[in-house]
C-alpha positions as CSV (number, residue, x, y, z in Angstrom):
1,X,-4.7,-6.4,14.8
2,X,-8.4,-5.9,14.3
3,X,-9.4,-5.4,10.7
4,X,-12.4,-3.3,9.8
5,X,-14.3,-4.0,6.6
6,X,-15.3,-0.8,4.8
7,X,-18.8,-0.7,3.4
8,X,-21.2,1.3,1.2
9,X,-24.9,0.7,0.6
10,X,-24.5,-2.6,-1.4
11,X,-20.8,-3.5,-1.0
12,X,-18.2,-4.4,1.6
13,X,-14.5,-4.7,1.2
14,X,-11.4,-5.3,3.2
15,X,-8.3,-3.7,1.7
16,X,-5.1,-5.4,2.8
17,X,-2.6,-3.7,0.4
18,X,-1.1,-0.2,0.1
19,X,0.1,0.4,-3.5
20,X,2.5,3.2,-4.2
21,X,3.4,4.2,-7.8
22,X,6.7,6.0,-8.2
23,X,8.2,7.7,-11.2
24,X,11.3,6.0,-12.7
25,X,13.7,8.8,-11.6
26,X,12.6,8.5,-8.0
27,X,12.8,4.7,-7.8
28,X,16.5,4.5,-6.7
29,X,16.0,7.1,-3.9
30,X,12.9,5.6,-2.5
31,X,13.8,1.9,-3.0
32,X,17.2,2.5,-1.4
33,X,15.7,4.0,1.8
34,X,12.9,1.4,2.3
35,X,14.4,-1.7,0.8
36,X,14.4,-3.7,4.0
37,X,10.9,-2.7,5.1
38,X,9.4,-3.6,1.7
39,X,10.6,-7.1,2.0
């Protein structure tokens, strides 16, 4: 998979992570559905 570095006038970055914050009451529902794909 080709990775494209994002850039602005004086910076370049390559983001490799997707971070998702979930409230405590939704954790069981979301974690149960996506448990295998997270690992």
